[in-house]
N, C-alpha and C positions, 0 to 999 in steps of 0.2 A: 038599539043596543040589546044584545041578548042577555040571558041570565048570568052567564059566566063573566061577561064584561062588567055587569053591575056588581057582582061579587068582588071582582078584582078592584073596581073603583072604590067600593066600600072599605076593603082591606087597606088600600092605599091611604084613604082618608084617616083610618084608624092609626096607621103608622105615623101619619103626619101629626096627628093630635097627641099620640102617645109614643114618642120616639124611644128607641132602644137606649139602654143605659151604657154610657162610656165611662169605665171605672177610673181611667186616668184623669178625665175632665172632672168627674165627680170629686175625686180626692183633692186636686189642686183648686177647684172652684170653691169647695167648701171652706178652705182656708183663706184663699186670696179674696174671694167675694166677701166672706165674713169679715176679714180684716179691714178691707176698704170700706165696707158698710159702716164700720165704727168710726170713720174719720170725722163724721159730723158730731160725734158725742161731746168732745170738749167745747165746741162752739155752742151747742144746744144748752150746755150747762152754764157757760160764762155769759152769753148774750141773750138767752131766752128763758133763763130762770128754772131750768129743769134739773131734777136730781139725776144722778148717774143711771139709776134703774129706769127712770122715765125716758131719758135720752136713748138708752138701748132699746126700749120698747118702741120708740119712734123709728129707730133703724130697722126693727123687725117688720113693722108695717111697710116701710119703704121697700124692703127686700121682697116681701110677699107680693106687693103690687108689681114689681118688676117681673116676677115670675109669670104673671098673667099674660105678658106680652107674647110668649111662645106657647103657653099652655092653652089659653083661651082664644088668642087671635092668630096663632100660627105664624108670627113674624120671624123670619130667618135672619134677624140681626140681633147681636148680643146687646140687650138693653142696658142703659146706664144713665148717668146724669147728663144734663146739657152743660158740660163742664166749663166751656169758655165763658158762659154768661154768669156763672156763679159769683165771681168777684164783683160784677156790676150789681147783682141782686143784693149782695151783702152791703155794698156801699150805699145803695138806695134805702134798704130797710133799716139798717143800723144807724145811718146818718140822718134819716128823716123822723124816725119814731124812737122814743126813749124807753118806753116800758115794754116788758115781755108780752103783755096782752096786745098792745098795739102792733108789735112786730109780728106776732102770729096772725093777727087780722090782716096785716099787709101781705103776708105770705099766702093767706087764703084768697085775697083779692087777685094777686098775680096768678095763682093757679086757676081760678075760675075764668079770668080773662083768657088765659091760654087754652083752657078747655073750649071756650066759645070759638076762638080763632081756629084751632086745629080741627074742630068738628065741622065748622062751616067750610073750610077749604077742602076737607076730605069728602063730605057728603055732596058738595056741588061739583067735585071733580076739578076744581080750580088748582088744587095742589098738583094734580097729575099734569095739567096743562103747563103750569109753571115749571115743573120738573123737566118736561120734554122740551120746553122752549129754551131753557138756559143755554147760552153759548158755551162751547167747550172750554175756552180760555177762562171765562168767568167761573166755571165749575172748578177748574184746576186752581184758580186763585183762592176760592173759598177753602179748598182742602189744604193748600199749603199755608193759608192764613191760620187754620186750626193748628197746624204743626208749629208755627212760630209762637202762637199764643200758649201752647202747652209748654214749650221750653222756657218761655218768658216767665210763666207762673212758677215753675220749679226753681229756676236759677236766678231770678230777679225778684219777683213779687213775694215769693215765700222762701227767700233764701235763709231766713232764720230757722225754718223747719229743717231745711237740708243741713245746716250747720250744727243742729242739735245732735245729729248722729251722722257726721259726714262720711266716716269710714264704712259704717254698716250700709248706708244708702249707696255709696259708690260700689261696694262689693255686690249688692243686689243688682245694680245696673250692669256691671261688667259681666256677671254670670248670665244675666238675662240676654244680653246681646250675643254672647258667645253661643249660647244654646239655641237661640231662635234664629239668628241671622248670619252667623259666621260661616263663610264658604269653607275655610280650612276645617272647622269643626264638623261641617257636614260630611267631609271626606272621612274623618275619623269615625263618624256615626256609622258609616257603611262597614267599617272594619271591627269596631268594638261595641258589643251589645250594651255594656254598662253606660257608655256615653249616649247611645241611642235611647236607652231607658230613661236617663236623666232628662234628655231633651224632650221626650214625649210627655214628661210631667209639667212642661210649660213653666209657669211662674213659681211653682211650689219650691223647687230647689233654690231659686233666688232668695226667697224669704227665709229658708232654712239656713243657708250660708250667712245671710245678713244677720239673722238672730244669733247664731253662734259667735260670729265675729263681734257683733255689738255687745253681747254679754261678756265676752272675754276682755274687751277693752273698757268695759264699764259705761259704754254709751247707752245700753239698754238694761233695764232692771225688770226681772220677771218674778212675780209673786203668784203662786198657784192657789186658787180657792177651790173648795170642793162642794159638791152638791148641785142643785138645779136652780136655774134662774127663773123667777116668777115675774112675768111681765106686769107692769103697772098701768094697765089700760085705763082704768077709771081715773086715776090721778093725772095721767097724761092728758086725757080728753078734758078734764076740768080746767087745765091750764092752756090748752091749745085749740080745741074744737070750737067752731063758731056756734054750735048748739049750746055751749056752756058760757063762753066768754063774750058772745055777741057777734053779729055779722059785721063785715067791714062797712065803713061808711061809703057813701057815693064818691066822696073825694078820694078815698083810697083806690077805688076802682079806676077812676079817671087818671090819677097820677101813675097808676101801674100800666096803662095802655102802651105808652112808648116802649117800656122795658119788655112787655109781652111780645111786641112786634119784633124787637131786637132778638129776643129768645127764639122766635120762629125762624129768623134768618139763620141763627146758629143751628137750630134743629134741622133746617134744610141742608146746611152744610154737612151735618152728621149723616143724613140720609144719603147724600151724594157720596160721602167718604165710605160708608159701610157698603153701599152697592158696588163701588169701584174696587174695594178690597176683595169682595167676593168674586166679581167678574174677572179680576186679574188672575184668579186661580181656577176659574170655571173650566178651562180647556183641559185641565188635568183630571176632571171628574165628569166625563160625559154621561156617566150612569146616574148622576144626581143633579139634574138641571135645576138651577135656582132662578126664580123670577121674583121681582119685588112688586108687591101689591100696595100701591100708595094709599088707596082708600082705606085699606085695612090698617096700615101703619098710622094714618091720621086718627082713625077711630080708636085704636089702642092707646095712643098718647092722650087723646082727649078724655077717655074713660078713666085712665089712671090718674090724671091730674085732678079730675073732679072728685074721685074717691079720696085722694090725698088731701084735697082742700078741706074736707069735712072731718077727717080723722087724724092726720098728722101733717099739717101744712108746712112744707118746706120746699119752696120753689128754688132751684130747678132740679129736683132729684128724680123726676120721672121723664126721662128723655128716651131716645130711640137707639142710642149706640154707646157701647163701651168699646172704643176702638182697639184698646190693648187686648181685650179678650177676643174680639173678632179676629184679630191677627193671629193670636195663639191658636184658636180653634181652626181657622182656615189653614194655617201652616200644617197641621196634622191631617185635616180633611183632604188636602190635595195630595197626600201620600197614597191614597187609595182606599177602597172599601174595606180592605183587611185591617186598616188602621182606625177607620171611623166609618160607621155604617152610612151616616148622612150628616149633612151640616146641622140639621135640626137636632139630631141626637147629641151632637157635640155641645151645642149651645144649651140645650135643656139640661144635660148632665152637669154642666159647669155651674148652673145656678140653683139647682133643686135642693142642694144640701145646705146652702148658706143660711136660710131662715132657721133651720133646725139647730145649727151649731150655737146660736145665741142662747139656747135654753140650757146649755151645758156649761156650768161655771168654770170647770177646769179649762175648757177650750176658750171660753170668753176671756178669762184672766190671762191666758197664754197669748192670745192674739192682740190684746189691747196695746202692748208696747210696740207692735209692728205696724199699727194702723197708718202712721205718717209715712213710713217707708213704702208701704203698699200703694198709697196714693201717689207718691212721687214717682215710683216705678211705673205705674200705670200711665201717668201723664207723659213720661219720657217715651215709653213705647208708642203711645198714641202719636206723639210728635214725629217720631221716626217713621211710623207706618204711613201717616198722612203725607210726609215728605216724599217717600218713594212712590206712593200712589199718584200724587200730584204730578210727578215728573213724567209719568206715562200718559197723561191726558193730552197735553199739547202735541201737535203734529208738526210744527215748524218753529223756526227761531222767533218769529214775531209773536206767536201764541205763548211761547215760553217766557218772553219778556213781559207780556201782559199778566201771565200767571204770577210771576214774581212780584210785579208792581202791585197787583191787587192784594196779594198776601201781606205785603208790607203795609199797605193802606189799612187793612183790617187790624193790624197790630197798633198802628199809630193814631188812627182816627176813630170817630164814632162809626159803628157798623153801617148805618145808612149812608153816611158820607163816603165810606170806603167802597161800598157796593156801587154807589153812583160813579165813583172814579173808575172802578173796574168796568162797569157797563159802558161808560163813555169811551174808554180805551178800546173796548171791543168794537164799538160802532165806528170809531175813527181809524183803527189800525188793522182790524181783522176782517176777513170776509164775512158775509151774512150767514154762512153755514152754521147751524147750531148742532151741538152734540145731542143725540137722542138716546136716553138710557132705556127706553122701552118700558112697557108695563105689562102686568098680568091681565 
């Protein structure tokens, strides 16, 4: 390799680590990511004994840790929670342990278990082998199962949240689907710059419309506070960090192992989903070839869960994919380099402003009433995206049937039982050919 080649390679690595700024993604990401990041605040107050300022501080730490996924590890997936496992985590922690101290210790145990699991699978390469081995129909079943679980959570499990602001949430969803997925609106975007401009802002117009309608109908109440937010790191750590409250007992670690294994199954599904969302649009961007490095993905998740375990334990807030954001960014990325320089620049821009907005009280107080809507909107987009991605994976009618049956099993049964059903159906009904996603 000559000197010019080395210089070019160095420059490429710098661009990879320091992606260019995409202003549209920065604007909407600052608001949407910030709003969704606040969704855990009420739960941290009611079930974990934190004050509002301490709960927001916890969200700041979670947001900063998510940013390390692309800043330090170069992962080209939009990081987020392992959302499907969150209800299981809450049922286990809140149902098994009564005091806030025990609940935080249990969260630490789950996070450390997950760190050990993901680090082992990543460093040994077993995660790569598992990823490459997975049959195509089982892969599609995991993805469509995530879709079904997302819709189930919004419209069944958390229906009270939806009914608290039904019109505002519905407006957000309608605007979101029109701007992101509607074919008729796509034709209007080609004719009218104002519609194209709104669509390029992704989720931001959806929240604005929802906020205005919700305020007008009285579903949402906005109270603006002025000044700067001062994080309460010391008091948060005194209530949550194992260095202050004590480390989990051996029994907590042991009881958390099955749930950590289930969470890895969900994480694996997120890796599959994120890779498929990107691959479905790769043909439109031959100038920006994307490859998924599974060892790096596992190392990133492991490191973030370990850091979270000792600073702001709340499993499963450090996953690998926020599918709704991945869809939004990929939708604009595939329009060409004149719309988005690279996928990494879009992902990085979407997240980089979120931790900063928490420090501004006017922004913090303005976003707080929208946090439930943002979470519901993200889950529904995730479900829709997973559904259309899953439909593209199977290649024949038999595989499509296995995909649907596996997805339903994931919704109805325990994850390991569901995966066993899906694997058995693959062995009995589908040929031995396995889908290979490839690796870096």
